[in-house]
C-alpha positions in Angstrom: 12.2 4.7 -17.3 9.3 2.4 -18.2 6.0 4.0 -19.2 2.7 3.0 -17.2 0.9 2.7 -20.3 0.6 -0.8 -21.8 2.3 -0.9 -25.2 0.1 -2.7 -27.9 2.8 -5.3 -28.2 2.9 -6.5 -24.5 0.2 -8.5 -22.8 -0.7 -7.5 -19.1 1.4 -10.5 -18.1 4.6 -9.4 -19.9 4.0 -5.7 -18.9 3.9 -6.7 -15.1 7.0 -8.9 -15.7 8.9 -5.7 -16.9 7.6 -3.7 -14.0 7.8 -6.4 -11.2 10.1 -5.9 -8.2 11.7 -8.5 -6.2 9.6 -9.7 -3.3 10.2 -11.8 -0.2 7.4 -14.2 -1.0 4.8 -15.4 -3.5 1.6 -16.7 -2.0 -0.1 -19.6 -3.8 -3.3 -21.5 -3.1 -6.6 -22.5 -4.6 -9.0 -19.6 -5.3 -11.4 -21.3 -2.7 -8.9 -20.3 -0.1 -9.1 -16.6 -0.7 -10.2 -15.9 3.0 -7.1 -17.8 4.2 -5.0 -16.1 1.5 -6.0 -12.6 2.8 -5.0 -13.7 6.4 -1.6 -14.7 5.1 -1.3 -11.3 3.3 -2.4 -9.4 6.5 0.4 -11.4 8.5 2.9 -10.5 6.0 1.9 -6.8 6.0 2.1 -6.8 9.7 5.9 -7.7 9.5 6.7 -5.6 6.5 7.4 -8.2 4.1 6.8 -7.8 0.4 4.9 -10.5 -1.5 3.2 -11.3 -5.0 -0.2 -12.9 -4.7 -2.8 -13.4 -7.5 -5.4 -11.7 -5.2 -3.6 -8.6 -4.8 -2.6 -8.1 -8.6 -4.9 -5.3 -9.8 -4.1 -5.8 -13.5 -4.8 -9.6 -13.1 -8.1 -9.1 -11.2 -9.5 -6.6 -13.7 -8.4 -8.7 -16.8 -9.5 -12.0 -15.3 -12.7 -10.6 -13.8 -11.7 -11.5 -10.2 -13.6 -9.8 -7.4 -12.3 -10.3 -3.9 -15.9 -9.6 -2.5 -17.4 -12.6 -4.2 -17.9 -15.8 -2.1 -14.9 -18.1 -2.4 -17.1 -20.8 -4.2 -18.2 -18.4 -6.8 -14.6 -17.3 -7.4 -13.3 -20.8 -7.6 -16.1 -21.9 -10.0 -15.3 -18.9 -12.2 -11.7 -20.1 -12.5 -11.7 -23.8 -12.2 -14.6 -24.2 -14.9 -12.6 -22.3 -17.5 -11.0 -23.7 -20.5 -7.1 -23.8 -20.1 -6.6 -21.9 -23.3 -8.9 -18.9 -22.1 -7.4 -15.4 -22.1 -8.0 -15.1 -18.4 -6.1 -18.4 -17.4 -3.3 -17.3 -19.8 -3.1 -14.0 -17.9 -3.1 -15.6 -14.4 -0.4 -18.2 -15.5 1.8 -15.5 -17.0 1.5 -13.2 -13.9 2.0 -16.1 -11.5 5.0 -17.3 -13.1 6.5 -13.7 -13.1 5.7 -13.3 -9.6 7.2 -16.7 -8.7 10.5 -15.9 -10.6 10.8 -12.6 -8.7 10.1 -14.0 -5.2 12.7 -15.4 -2.6 10.3 -17.8 -1.0 6.9 -19.5 -1.8 4.1 -19.9 0.8 1.5 -22.5 -0.3 -1.8 -22.2 1.6 -3.4 -25.5 2.1 -5.4 -27.2 0.8 -4.0 -26.1 -2.5 -4.8 -27.2 -6.1 -2.7 -28.6 -9.1 -1.4 -25.2 -10.2 -0.2 -24.4 -6.8 1.6 -27.6 -6.7 3.1 -27.0 -10.2 4.1 -23.7 -8.8 5.8 -25.3 -5.9 7.7 -27.5 -8.3 8.8 -24.7 -10.3 9.9 -22.8 -7.1 11.9 -25.9 -6.2 13.6 -26.1 -9.5 14.5 -22.3 -9.2 16.1 -23.0 -5.9 13.4 -21.0 -3.9 12.6 -22.0 -0.3 9.0 -23.3 0.3 6.8 -23.1 3.3 
């Protein structure tokens, strides 16, 4: 049984990987699309489907300073203007990759950014269905 305490040797992303469950979907998009992403999540909830989405990951949101109540433009500026090597970007990348690997299907909410298209390519390479 895994502990819920974060061991010193694990980053939040690797801790999440160890505790992740298989999901029906991963939802990817640009941060600016947060309102549309929330609509997709609501639709998936209504049909009892499981999913991973960066906007629902509590560990990720806390460590990357992501507040769903912020204006989508503010959220996007907070991420899109960060250095690639920043700790927050590494957390997001690690968690998204773990969520992608554990999902059966990928839903891309358009318009999507570069990272979403990269995730779609990874999903294709892993044999996932993409919507």
